[in-house]
PASEBA-1860 file (N, C-alpha, C; in nm, 3 decimals):
! residues 180
1> MATEPEAA> 14.645/11.297/-4.662/14.669/11.156/-4.677/14.636/11.115/-4.820 ~ 14.731/11.056/-4.889/14.709/11.014/-5.028/14.633/10.883/-5.030 ~ 14.538/10.879/-5.120/14.463/10.753/-5.132/14.527/10.668/-5.240 ~ 14.531/10.541/-5.213/14.588/10.449/-5.311/14.481/10.415/-5.414 ~ 14.521/10.402/-5.541/14.422/10.363/-5.642/14.375/10.220/-5.614 ~ 14.246/10.202/-5.635/14.190/10.069/-5.610/14.239/9.972/-5.716 ~ 14.274/9.855/-5.673/14.316/9.753/-5.768/14.193/9.702/-5.842 ~ 14.207/9.690/-5.972/14.094/9.640/-6.052/14.071/9.494/-6.019
9> EPVVPSLV> 13.943/9.458/-6.015/13.908/9.318/-5.990/13.963/9.234/-6.104 ~ 14.029/9.123/-6.075/14.077/9.038/-6.184/13.957/8.980/-6.260 ~ 13.969/8.983/-6.391/13.861/8.930/-6.474/13.874/8.779/-6.480 ~ 13.772/8.711/-6.436/13.773/8.566/-6.438/13.717/8.522/-6.572 ~ 13.791/8.441/-6.647/13.740/8.397/-6.777/13.617/8.308/-6.758 ~ 13.527/8.317/-6.854/13.406/8.235/-6.846/13.441/8.087/-6.863 ~ 13.348/8.002/-6.833/13.366/7.858/-6.850/13.403/7.826/-6.994 ~ 13.333/7.889/-7.088/13.360/7.866/-7.230/13.502/7.910/-7.264
17> DRYFTRWY> 13.543/8.027/-7.218/13.677/8.076/-7.248/13.787/7.992/-7.183 ~ 13.757/7.933/-7.068/13.857/7.851/-6.999/13.877/7.715/-7.063 ~ 13.769/7.650/-7.106/13.779/7.510/-7.147/13.760/7.484/-7.296 ~ 13.725/7.586/-7.372/13.700/7.567/-7.514/13.786/7.661/-7.597 ~ 13.824/7.614/-7.714/13.892/7.698/-7.813/13.788/7.737/-7.916 ~ 13.779/7.867/-7.946/13.683/7.915/-8.045/13.743/7.908/-8.184 ~ 13.667/7.848/-8.275/13.702/7.843/-8.417/13.585/7.901/-8.493 ~ 13.612/7.962/-8.606/13.506/8.027/-8.681/13.505/7.982/-8.827
25> KPDVKGKF> 13.385/7.973/-8.880/13.365/7.944/-9.022/13.284/8.061/-9.079 ~ 13.352/8.156/-9.147/13.279/8.271/-9.200/13.208/8.237/-9.331 ~ 13.101/8.309/-9.358/13.027/8.299/-9.485/12.999/8.154/-9.525 ~ 12.936/8.079/-9.435/12.908/7.938/-9.460/12.826/7.922/-9.587 ~ 12.870/7.832/-9.672/12.808/7.804/-9.803/12.797/7.930/-9.889 ~ 12.894/8.021/-9.871/12.899/8.141/-9.954/12.798/8.248/-9.919 ~ 12.726/8.233/-9.808/12.626/8.332/-9.768/12.692/8.435/-9.677 ~ 12.696/8.558/-9.724/12.766/8.667/-9.656/12.718/8.685/-9.513
33> CEDHCILQ> 12.812/8.691/-9.421/12.790/8.714/-9.277/12.723/8.598/-9.204 ~ 12.688/8.491/-9.272/12.631/8.376/-9.201/12.747/8.295/-9.144 ~ 12.799/8.345/-9.032/12.917/8.288/-8.969/12.877/8.195/-8.855 ~ 12.952/8.085/-8.843/12.928/7.991/-8.734/13.052/7.986/-8.646 ~ 13.030/7.952/-8.521/13.138/7.939/-8.424/13.139/7.794/-8.375 ~ 13.257/7.737/-8.372/13.274/7.601/-8.322/13.357/7.610/-8.194 ~ 13.301/7.565/-8.084/13.371/7.563/-7.957/13.429/7.423/-7.940 ~ 13.562/7.412/-7.947/13.626/7.280/-7.939/13.686/7.260/-7.801
41> HSNRICVI> 13.642/7.155/-7.734/13.693/7.121/-7.601/13.821/7.040/-7.618 ~ 13.903/7.036/-7.514/14.028/6.960/-7.520/14.004/6.810/-7.541 ~ 13.882/6.762/-7.510/13.852/6.620/-7.532/13.800/6.595/-7.674 ~ 13.809/6.695/-7.764/13.777/6.697/-7.906/13.629/6.717/-7.937 ~ 13.543/6.721/-7.837/13.401/6.748/-7.862/13.385/6.891/-7.912 ~ 13.298/6.909/-8.009/13.274/7.041/-8.068/13.129/7.083/-8.045 ~ 13.112/7.204/-7.996/12.979/7.262/-7.976/12.958/7.363/-8.087 ~ 12.851/7.345/-8.164/12.823/7.432/-8.277/12.729/7.545/-8.232
49> TLAESHPV> 12.771/7.669/-8.256/12.692/7.785/-8.217/12.694/7.886/-8.333 ~ 12.621/7.994/-8.316/12.625/8.103/-8.412/12.734/8.201/-8.370 ~ 12.808/8.254/-8.468/12.908/8.357/-8.437/12.837/8.488/-8.407 ~ 12.906/8.575/-8.335/12.847/8.702/-8.293/12.796/8.785/-8.410 ~ 12.857/8.767/-8.529/12.821/8.849/-8.645/12.706/8.790/-8.727 ~ 12.654/8.676/-8.690/12.545/8.614/-8.767/12.424/8.708/-8.767 ~ 12.354/8.719/-8.881/12.239/8.810/-8.890/12.132/8.787/-8.783 ~ 12.114/8.665/-8.738/12.013/8.636/-8.635/12.049/8.705/-8.504
57> LQSGKTIK> 12.180/8.719/-8.478/12.224/8.782/-8.353/12.246/8.933/-8.369 ~ 12.269/8.978/-8.491/12.306/9.117/-8.514/12.189/9.213/-8.531 ~ 12.097/9.180/-8.615/12.001/9.279/-8.661/11.872/9.286/-8.580 ~ 11.872/9.232/-8.461/11.753/9.242/-8.377/11.634/9.165/-8.433 ~ 11.662/9.059/-8.504/11.555/8.978/-8.562/11.481/8.902/-8.453 ~ 11.356/8.870/-8.482/11.277/8.788/-8.393/11.269/8.648/-8.454 ~ 11.308/8.548/-8.376/11.303/8.410/-8.425/11.160/8.359/-8.408 ~ 11.101/8.317/-8.520/10.966/8.262/-8.516/10.971/8.116/-8.472
65> SISYQIST> 11.061/8.040/-8.533/11.073/7.898/-8.496/11.208/7.844/-8.540 ~ 11.241/7.729/-8.485/11.362/7.657/-8.520/11.321/7.513/-8.548 ~ 11.376/7.456/-8.655/11.339/7.320/-8.690/11.464/7.236/-8.714 ~ 11.465/7.118/-8.653/11.572/7.022/-8.677/11.530/6.922/-8.786 ~ 11.416/6.944/-8.850/11.369/6.860/-8.960/11.440/6.906/-9.087 ~ 11.538/6.830/-9.132/11.622/6.869/-9.244/11.556/6.838/-9.378 ~ 11.493/6.723/-9.387/11.419/6.685/-9.506/11.304/6.595/-9.461 ~ 11.225/6.547/-9.555/11.111/6.463/-9.516/11.156/6.336/-9.445
73> NCSRLQNK> 11.274/6.286/-9.478/11.323/6.162/-9.418/11.428/6.181/-9.310 ~ 11.468/6.305/-9.285/11.578/6.327/-9.191/11.544/6.434/-9.088 ~ 11.540/6.391/-8.963/11.522/6.485/-8.853/11.636/6.464/-8.755 ~ 11.702/6.572/-8.719/11.811/6.561/-8.622/11.757/6.525/-8.483 ~ 11.629/6.544/-8.460/11.569/6.507/-8.331/11.560/6.355/-8.315 ~ 11.564/6.281/-8.425/11.557/6.134/-8.418/11.693/6.072/-8.390 ~ 11.794/6.154/-8.371/11.928/6.106/-8.340/11.929/6.046/-8.200 ~ 11.953/5.918/-8.190/11.958/5.849/-8.060/12.094/5.782/-8.045
81> VSGKFKRG> 12.173/5.833/-7.952/12.309/5.784/-7.932/12.311/5.696/-7.808 ~ 12.382/5.582/-7.819/12.391/5.495/-7.701/12.527/5.426/-7.698 ~ 12.570/5.396/-7.578/12.689/5.314/-7.557/12.821/5.385/-7.574 ~ 12.924/5.311/-7.542/13.060/5.362/-7.545/13.101/5.404/-7.687 ~ 13.054/5.332/-7.787/13.094/5.360/-7.925/12.995/5.450/-7.997 ~ 12.905/5.512/-7.921/12.810/5.612/-7.973/12.727/5.556/-8.089 ~ 12.673/5.437/-8.068/12.589/5.375/-8.171/12.465/5.459/-8.197 ~ 12.424/5.461/-8.322/12.302/5.530/-8.359/12.320/5.677/-8.390
89> AQFLTELA> 12.439/5.731/-8.369/12.463/5.873/-8.395/12.465/5.897/-8.545 ~ 12.401/6.005/-8.588/12.403/6.042/-8.729/12.542/6.095/-8.763 ~ 12.593/6.054/-8.879/12.723/6.103/-8.923/12.703/6.230/-9.005 ~ 12.783/6.331/-8.977/12.770/6.460/-9.044/12.897/6.494/-9.122 ~ 12.879/6.559/-9.236/12.992/6.618/-9.309/13.000/6.765/-9.269 ~ 13.100/6.835/-9.320/13.117/6.977/-9.285/12.996/7.061/-9.327 ~ 12.934/7.027/-9.440/12.824/7.107/-9.492/12.686/7.053/-9.456 ~ 12.682/6.950/-9.374/12.554/6.890/-9.336/12.470/6.990/-9.256
97> PLCKIYCS> 12.344/7.010/-9.295/12.259/7.102/-9.218/12.220/7.043/-9.083 ~ 12.222/7.127/-8.980/12.182/7.085/-8.846/12.039/7.128/-8.816 ~ 12.008/7.253/-8.849/11.874/7.305/-8.822/11.846/7.423/-8.914 ~ 11.720/7.463/-8.914/11.679/7.582/-8.987/11.618/7.679/-8.888 ~ 11.655/7.805/-8.902/11.602/7.911/-8.817/11.511/7.997/-8.903 ~ 11.386/8.009/-8.860/11.288/8.090/-8.933/11.263/8.218/-8.853 ~ 11.281/8.332/-8.918/11.260/8.461/-8.852/11.124/8.519/-8.891 ~ 11.074/8.609/-8.808/10.942/8.667/-8.831/10.938/8.756/-8.955
105> DGEEYTVS> 11.055/8.802/-9.004/11.057/8.885/-9.124/11.061/8.803/-9.253 ~ 11.048/8.669/-9.239/11.046/8.581/-9.355/11.182/8.524/-9.392 ~ 11.288/8.575/-9.330/11.422/8.522/-9.358/11.436/8.382/-9.297 ~ 11.515/8.301/-9.364/11.540/8.163/-9.320/11.689/8.137/-9.325 ~ 11.744/8.079/-9.219/11.887/8.052/-9.211/11.909/7.904/-9.180 ~ 12.002/7.842/-9.253/12.036/7.703/-9.228/12.170/7.700/-9.155 ~ 12.174/7.632/-9.042/12.297/7.618/-8.965/12.361/7.486/-9.003 ~ 12.486/7.492/-9.047/12.559/7.372/-9.089/12.652/7.324/-8.978
113> SCVRGRLM> 12.693/7.199/-8.991/12.779/7.136/-8.890/12.918/7.199/-8.883 ~ 12.977/7.229/-8.997/13.112/7.288/-9.009/13.225/7.192/-8.972 ~ 13.194/7.079/-8.911/13.295/6.977/-8.880/13.236/6.839/-8.912 ~ 13.327/6.749/-8.953/13.285/6.610/-8.977/13.283/6.536/-8.846 ~ 13.180/6.455/-8.826/13.177/6.375/-8.704/13.039/6.322/-8.675 ~ 13.024/6.265/-8.558/12.896/6.208/-8.516/12.818/6.311/-8.435 ~ 12.690/6.319/-8.463/12.602/6.410/-8.389/12.570/6.348/-8.254 ~ 12.618/6.411/-8.148/12.595/6.360/-8.013/12.461/6.405/-7.958
121> EVNENILH> 12.428/6.532/-7.979/12.300/6.583/-7.929/12.265/6.713/-7.999 ~ 12.138/6.743/-8.000/12.090/6.873/-8.045/12.027/6.941/-7.924 ~ 12.022/7.071/-7.928/11.968/7.148/-7.815/11.818/7.165/-7.834 ~ 11.740/7.080/-7.771/11.594/7.087/-7.783/11.536/7.206/-7.708 ~ 11.612/7.264/-7.616/11.563/7.380/-7.540/11.534/7.500/-7.631 ~ 11.612/7.514/-7.741/11.588/7.628/-7.828/11.460/7.613/-7.910 ~ 11.406/7.491/-7.916/11.278/7.472/-7.985/11.165/7.536/-7.905 ~ 11.172/7.524/-7.774/11.067/7.575/-7.686/11.086/7.722/-7.652
129> KPSILQEK> 11.213/7.765/-7.647/11.242/7.905/-7.616/11.353/7.954/-7.710 ~ 11.316/7.989/-7.836/11.416/8.029/-7.936/11.498/8.151/-7.897 ~ 11.447/8.234/-7.807/11.519/8.356/-7.770/11.653/8.327/-7.701 ~ 11.670/8.209/-7.639/11.799/8.181/-7.574/11.911/8.166/-7.676 ~ 11.875/8.135/-7.801/11.974/8.129/-7.909/12.038/8.267/-7.927 ~ 11.959/8.372/-7.911/12.009/8.508/-7.926/12.068/8.561/-7.795 ~ 12.009/8.526/-7.684/12.053/8.578/-7.554/12.183/8.515/-7.507 ~ 12.199/8.385/-7.527/12.317/8.313/-7.477/12.367/8.215/-7.583
137> PSTEGYIA> 12.416/8.265/-7.698/12.453/8.176/-7.809/12.567/8.079/-7.778 ~ 12.660/8.117/-7.690/12.775/8.031/-7.662/12.752/7.933/-7.548 ~ 12.641/7.949/-7.477/12.617/7.859/-7.364/12.485/7.785/-7.384 ~ 12.378/7.833/-7.323/12.249/7.763/-7.330/12.187/7.764/-7.469 ~ 12.229/7.856/-7.555/12.170/7.867/-7.688/12.250/7.800/-7.797 ~ 12.328/7.698/-7.761/12.405/7.625/-7.864/12.309/7.549/-7.956 ~ 12.359/7.509/-8.073/12.278/7.438/-8.171/12.290/7.286/-8.152 ~ 12.415/7.237/-8.150/12.437/7.093/-8.143/12.578/7.062/-8.091
145> VVLPKFEE> 12.597/6.935/-8.056/12.728/6.886/-8.012/12.769/6.775/-8.109 ~ 12.891/6.789/-8.163/12.943/6.695/-8.263/13.074/6.637/-8.211 ~ 13.091/6.507/-8.228/13.215/6.439/-8.189/13.289/6.394/-8.314 ~ 13.401/6.460/-8.347/13.479/6.417/-8.464/13.546/6.283/-8.440 ~ 13.577/6.212/-8.548/13.653/6.087/-8.534/13.787/6.122/-8.471 ~ 13.839/6.031/-8.389/13.963/6.057/-8.320/14.075/6.090/-8.417 ~ 14.086/6.012/-8.525/14.196/6.033/-8.620/14.180/6.163/-8.699 ~ 14.060/6.220/-8.700/14.037/6.346/-8.771/14.034/6.466/-8.677
153> SKSITEGL> 14.047/6.445/-8.548/14.029/6.554/-8.451/14.131/6.667/-8.469 ~ 14.251/6.636/-8.518/14.351/6.741/-8.541/14.321/6.818/-8.669 ~ 14.266/6.749/-8.769/14.246/6.812/-8.900/14.113/6.888/-8.912 ~ 14.025/6.877/-8.814/13.895/6.944/-8.827/13.907/7.095/-8.827 ~ 14.016/7.146/-8.772/14.031/7.291/-8.766/14.086/7.348/-8.897 ~ 14.124/7.262/-8.992/14.167/7.311/-9.122/14.047/7.376/-9.190 ~ 14.065/7.494/-9.241/13.954/7.565/-9.303/13.874/7.649/-9.206 ~ 13.909/7.642/-9.078/13.843/7.725/-8.978/13.939/7.836/-8.936
161> LTQKQYEE> 13.885/7.945/-8.888/13.966/8.059/-8.847/13.979/8.065/-8.695 ~ 14.095/8.111/-8.649/14.114/8.135/-8.506/14.038/8.263/-8.470 ~ 14.029/8.292/-8.342/13.962/8.414/-8.295/14.027/8.538/-8.358 ~ 14.160/8.541/-8.360/14.233/8.656/-8.415/14.209/8.670/-8.565 ~ 14.214/8.560/-8.639/14.189/8.565/-8.783/14.046/8.611/-8.813 ~ 13.954/8.564/-8.731/13.814/8.601/-8.749/13.794/8.751/-8.723 ~ 13.860/8.803/-8.620/13.851/8.946/-8.590/13.905/9.029/-8.707 ~ 14.011/8.978/-8.774/14.064/9.047/-8.892/13.962/9.048/-9.006
169> VMVKRINA> 13.891/8.937/-9.024/13.785/8.931/-9.126/13.676/9.032/-9.094 ~ 13.641/9.043/-8.967/13.537/9.138/-8.926/13.580/9.282/-8.953 ~ 13.706/9.314/-8.926/13.756/9.449/-8.951/13.750/9.478/-9.102 ~ 13.789/9.380/-9.184/13.783/9.399/-9.330/13.640/9.422/-9.376 ~ 13.545/9.349/-9.319/13.403/9.368/-9.354/13.356/9.509/-9.319 ~ 13.393/9.553/-9.200/13.352/9.686/-9.154/13.413/9.793/-9.245 ~ 13.541/9.778/-9.278/13.608/9.874/-9.367/13.545/9.874/-9.506 ~ 13.507/9.756/-9.554/13.446/9.746/-9.687/13.310/9.815/-9.691
177> TTTS> 13.233/9.804/-9.582/13.100/9.865/-9.580/13.109/10.017/-9.557 ~ 13.211/10.064/-9.485/13.222/10.208/-9.462/13.277/10.281/-9.584 ~ 13.359/10.213/-9.665/13.414/10.279/-9.784/13.317/10.277/-9.903 ~ 13.220/10.188/-9.900/13.128/10.181/-10.015/13.005/10.264/-9.997
END
């Protein structure tokens, strides 16, 4: 009696893959491999995370602390949003710093917004448990949520790479390091 091959279980896309489009900003502020990922929902909200190739996620670093204190007068934790028109939200430019990540080896990384818009929330959970930033960067370990202006929501992806374009950049990086 011939046995039939088992049908492979259909792969169910994750919540992030179903409802968000991934955009990437490689080498933010000219810093090699400091890549950020922007998860854009169909309602234009953007979730800022670290890309898989970011040094914090790649090299097995230990995060000592994370700070949303950008300068002496500016803390992203003081962002208080209220009402339909999102009053009180801090306005961010593409290069506006969101937080600083301090690693136990002395390295320090600044995470930028990468999109213009209003800061809706920051993830305070990563302050208390920084390891979730490394364990679940696209879900519970996100950095912040930014809402672009409606009229700019189509143009925010200019200067960002699609998943396929980003994968091509990664292949070029790997080829460059193996040939040198």
